[in-house]
C-alpha positions, 0 to 999 in steps of 0.5 A: 770441905770436900777436896776436888781436883777440878771445879764442879761443872754446873748447868742451869736449865730455865736460867732466864727466870727469876730463880734461874737468874738468882742461881747464876748470881749465887753460883758466881760466888761459889769457889768450887763450881763453874757454870758451863751451860745455861738454857732458856727456851724464850731467850735462846741465843741471847747473851746472859748479860743481855737478859740480866745486865747485872750478871756481867761475869757471864758476858761470854755465855749465851742461853741455849735450848734444851737439846740432849741430842747435842750432848748437853748431858755431858757438859755438866756434873750437876743440873739445876732445873728451874723449869716450869711445873709439869715440864721438869719430869722428863728432863729430870728423869733423863738426867737422873738415868744418865747418872747426873745429880739433879736439883729440881726447883719445880714442884714435879718431885716435891709431893711423894704421893703421885695421886696428890700431885695429879689432883693439885697440878691437874697433870699426870706424873709420868716418872713415878719410879724416879719419884720414889728415889727423890729426896725432899730438899729441906736441909733442916729435916732431911740433911742426912738423906740429901747427902746420899741423894742424886735427885733433890726436890727443892722445896717451895717458897711458902712451905719453907717458911711455914714448915721451919716455923712449926718443926720445933713446936710439933716435935716437942708436941707444944701445939695441936697439929689440928686446926693450924692456920698459916697466913703468908705474904709474898713479893711479886717475884714469887709469881715468876717472870712471865708477864701477866696483867694482874702482875704489872706495876699499875695493878700491884702498886698500892694494893694488897690482896689474898689469892688462891684461897683454899686451893693454893698448890703449896698446901699439900706440900706443907701438909705433907711435911707437917704430917711427917713431923707430927706422925699423923695426917694433917689438914690445915688452912693456908692463905697466901697474899700478894704484897707490892714488894719485889721479894720476900715472904712473911708467914704468920702461923697460929697454933693452939698450945697443948699446955697452956701453962707453958711460958713464952720463955720456955717455948723460946728456949725450945726453938733456940735449942732446936735450931742451935746448929742450923746455919741458916735459921735464926730464932730472934730474941724475945720481943723481936719479930722478923722483917722481910727487909732483914733477910733480903738477898740472904739464905736465912730464915728469921723466926719470931715467937709470941703467945696470946694468953687470951686464946691460948695460941702460939704465934710464930712469924717467919721471914725468908727471901723467896728467891734465896732460902725459898728457891736458889739459895736453898738449892745451893745449900742442897748442892753443898750438902750433896757434894760434901762442901761446907754447907755455907759455901757461896751463900754465907757471903751474901750481903743484905740488899739496901 
């Protein structure tokens, strides 16, 4: 572990949302950091534990508005941005140009092609020079680049589960990159903390629905990373669903095998070897499949495999917690890599929630 004389000072911008609150919970478990600044536009002035009563460790801190004229950039060494999409660009650029380390949890720096970002998010990308210096923060693909990065784009929750499920198969050309079908189910916290009618309890409870068919904004992010692994441009079908649970994402991937004679046991061996040294990816034994309950509150991605001999398809199932490996936990993992800490520091001790 990297030795430092004092604790790393941390700021969390947009800390009153679900991802921000989860970041505060995890940062309190980290022995090498100290949270020195938390911001929220709508909760400015309120004590942190009045918004998150379980975060009693922060009972002496209050949310502030973002105001760089007051010297906020000098109050931390590393900044987590849990800000809404479209609003993080200028904040990230200001901090980056001040020499600060930034981990952005929005979508503003995930897509390498600004034209693709502008098409899917319907807003200009004003920080193209900074975008070129950004590293996509999926450690299982870009660990070496993350170590040298100053600005990391934390992956989206859906892309994390989808891409991790496909990396070994695509690297070894076990499946055809074309005609991939990705089907994901997410808990309600994935939609954020803002109150909307379609997300209230009486609308969600007892229901199960697909949404944003063919137009979900995580689609180009998944395609970008799948294309990078495959070495060619890939277009795929991605369908998200909303299920009546608080947190978690279960993803099922359908991919046509390139060699129909390859056995499930052989494919399982490929996956086990691919992830043997990855601290947060667990390939389950044959015959076992992931459950969101088993990863809740952790930074793990569980992977299960099956082959359908009738259709010659590989079926890959992954489970993550959308607020940890899909957001705050992965952000902390990226921080550990950037700062030279042991990668599991502060996130290895997370207990599964009852």
